[in-house]
N, C-alpha and C positions, 0 to 999 in steps of 0.2 A: 043825470043819467049823461049828458052831454060831456060831460069829462070824460068818461067812461069810454064814451064810443072813441074820442078822440085821441084818448091814449090807445087804444084797439088799433088803431089807423095809423100811430106813431109804432107802435111794435109793429103793424104789419108793413109797416114802409122800412124799417129796419132790416125785419126778418129778408124781405125782397133786398136789398141793397148787400147782405152778408152771400145772400145765394146767388147773386151775380159777379160779387167779388169771386167766391169760391171758384164758381165755374169759368171765371176768367185766369184766373190761375192754375187749372187745371193741368195736371202732365202729364199729357200721351203714353201708353205703357208700348215696350217692344217687347212682342215674346216670340219664341223659336216658332216654324214651321217644319225644321225635321230635327231632332235630338240624337247624335251619332253617340252608339258606346253602348246603348239600351241593347237586353236580352235580343230581343229579336233579331241585332245587327249580325251580322257574320263578320263583323270588324272586333276586332279583342283592343280595347285602349288602355292601357294603365299607367293612370295618374300622366296625362299629355300635358306639356310645359310649353308648346312650341307648334308653329305650323306654317310654312311656309309654298310656293308653289311655282312647279318650272313653265316654261314658255309654253308647252303645249297642255298647259293646265291640271299636269298634274298636280296632286295635295301630298305634301309631306309632314306627318305628322311626327313631332319626337314623344317618344314614352319618356316620361322621367322615372315611373316604377320596375319598370326592365330593362330599360337603357336599348331600346330598338327602336328605328325609325319605320315607322309604317307609311306604306303608296297606296293613296288613293286617286281612281279614273277622277275627271272633269266631273262625271256625274255621283260623285261620292261611292261609287264601287269599289271595294276592295281587292287591292293586287294582290299586294306584299309585303313582306315587311324583312329589311335588313340589320345590322349588326348584332348586338344582344351586348348584356355584362362581361365587362373584364379587361384586362389589362393589355391583351395583344392587338397586334394589327386587324384593325375590321373591329374589335369592341370598344364597347364604352364604359367610362365608369364617372358617373357624375354630371352630365352633360347638363348644359345650362340653359342653352339657348341651338336654335338651327335658322340658318338660313338658304335659300338657294339662289343660282346663277343661271345665266343661260345651259351649262356646261357642267357644275357641280354641285355637291351638299356639302354646307360647312356646319359643323359640329364644336359649339362650344364645349371645352372640357380644362380642369384645372390645368392641366401642363402645357395648354397650347389650343389649337384647333385643328378637328380632324376633319380630311377632305373625300367625300365619293364622288364617282363617276352618276350618273343620275339612274342609273340600273343597281345603284349600291353597289358596287365594286370599292372597296378602298383603296383608296391613293395614296394619303401619308399624314406625318402630323407637321403642323408647321408647330415648333415651342415657340413658346411667349412668356413675358415676364409674368410669375402670378401673382400681380398686380392688376394683372389687364382683367375686365368683367364679361365685355361684351362687346364681338368683334364686326364688323359690315365691310365684307370683300368690297373695293371699287378701286376702277382704273391701275391695277398691278397692287395695288397698295391696301393694307388694312387699316379703316378708320375706327376708331375703339374707343371705349369710359375705362379708367384704371382710376387708382389711387396713388399715384405714382406724383412725387414732390410738382412737377413741372405744369400742370394742369388734368382738372378732371376727361378730358377730349386729349387722343393722342394717338400718333400715324406712326405706323411701322410700315418697314417693306416686307417681304413674304418670307426672311428668313429671322424676325422681330427684332430687328434693327430701327430704333426710333427715330423719325424722321422730323418730328416736330410734334408742339404741342398746343391747343388751343381749351377755349373756356377757363372759368375760374380757376385757381385752384384748389386742392382737395381739403377736407376740414382737418384739423390737424387730429381730431380722436382722443377731445379732451372727457369726453362723458360718451354714454350710448345714444344720445339724442343724435351727437356729431357722427357716432358710425353708421347710425342706422341713414343720415344723410349723406354720407360715402358709397352709399348703395344703391342710391334713388339714382341717379342718372341714367339716361337711354340715350342713343341716338337716332334721331329721327331724321333719314335723309329728306331734303325737300328739293337740292340739282346739287350737280357736281361741286358745284363751289362754296355752298353754305350749307348749314346745319342745324338743328335744335337739340341742345340740351334742355331736359325737360327733369326738374326736384318734385318727386312723388311726396316728397314729404310735407315740402314747405306751399308746393301748388305755383311751381313759378317756372317759365321758360325763360330759356337764352339763347337768344338767336345768334350764331356765329358765321359770319359773312368769311371767305374764301381762308376757312381753317385756321383761321390767325387770331388773337385777341381775345379779351376773354366775353366781347357779344354783347349784343343788347338784354336786357332783361327786364321781362316782361312778364306783370302781376294775371294771374288767371282769375282773380277773384274767388277762389275756391274754400281760401278761410286757409288753416295753421293745423298740421298733423299735432294731435295729442300725444304728448308723452308721459307714461304710466310710470314705469318702474326699470330696471337692469335688464336690456335687452325688450322690453316690449313698449312697443311704442304705435302708433295708426297711422300709417300713408294717408294721405288724402286724395292721393289719385291711385290705384289699385295698378293699371295701365294705359298705355297709349297708343296709335299705331297711323300710319299715312291714310289717309281718305286715297284711292287713285284716282278720286272724280273732283281733289282741288281740297284741303286744310288738314285737319286732325280729329280722330276719334279718342277717346277719353272715359274710362271708368272712375267714377266719383262714387264714393262711400263720404259723407256728411258726417255720421256718426260711426264707432264700434257696434258691429252686430245691428245697426240700422238696415233701413232699404239704402240701395244703390241707385245709380242713375246713367245712363249713358247720354253724354254729352259732346257736339258738334264745335269744332272753334274753323273759323277761315285760314287763309294762308298766312293772314295779318294777325293772328291766336283774338281774335274778336270772336265772342260764344255767339252761335246764332242755331243753337237745336239743343233740347234736353229731352229725355225720354227716361221714363222709371222702369226697371225693369219688374217683369211678370212674376210673384209668390214665388212660384219654384225654382227661381233662378237668381246664383249669387257670383256673378262671373269674376273671374280677376284677371282673367287676358284675352285680349280682344286684336282681331286681325282681320282685315277685308280681302276677300278672294278675288281673283281677275272677274268673275261676273257680277261686281257686291254685291256678293252676301258677307254679312255681318257673322264672323265665327266668332263666339264667345266661350272659353273655355272656363266650369266651375273651377271654383279656389280649391273646393275638396271634390273628391268623385274622379271619375273617370268618363265623364261623357263633356263632348262638345256642343251648345248649341249654334243653330243654323236661322239665321233672322233673316227676312227679306230685309232691305235698304229700309230705312225708318224716312217718312215723310215732315 
């Protein structure tokens, strides 16, 4: 009888220890306070792929499905839309990203980048080499990522003339894994004299100072992407963006088809926060509004989740 009681106490102690360990490892959840694009909304979204903000707080949403830009007020009331599918001036074809400065809207298309004023009036097309993928205007230049041989990062002027390269050289495209990596770098501005190139596939950040050299490589300790077959691969990081309050937010999916997480890293890329997405969410793109809202664009579908800043 004593032995039985002793074993029961041991099992009870083990269960308590496991319970404490599980409680200590609990990941808090992030869930939306509002979702844009639902049936009751006046706003019509068609596969949104990017969002950026004007200085007055208006949000500009790039719709990849119908090639339009929807304009929202600072409280997310729908105002209007401009552009549309086509090749004529003021129309978009296969837009990839959008960036808003103090007086212009920049939209990346295969042949370069189109510019509009903040009221949606077409201003012109900056032709760029087709190897250039993302574009960020800064101080009269365009800071881009590309598959050009000089480096993944490239600086060009407004006419598309190359001013210099930075970051590591692009992969040689020997196989589809290299092809995947060549598309997985994005430019995250930190200050006018430095930037971060983020490898979505290998979960690494490369900090480049003065937009020169290959930069310092930092392993984010998120594992590595899994290669399956021709042109099928899993990126460790789905997307990332600057946190206006400091550091970076990163969307991470450890396993294909599995649950995802939102990570926060400080300015030195040290991890200091992690949250699980609610079951109803599977975002692929993240942006942060000037008011501090977390904007999560679904991987598939036409909705944007607005979340309070997680603590």
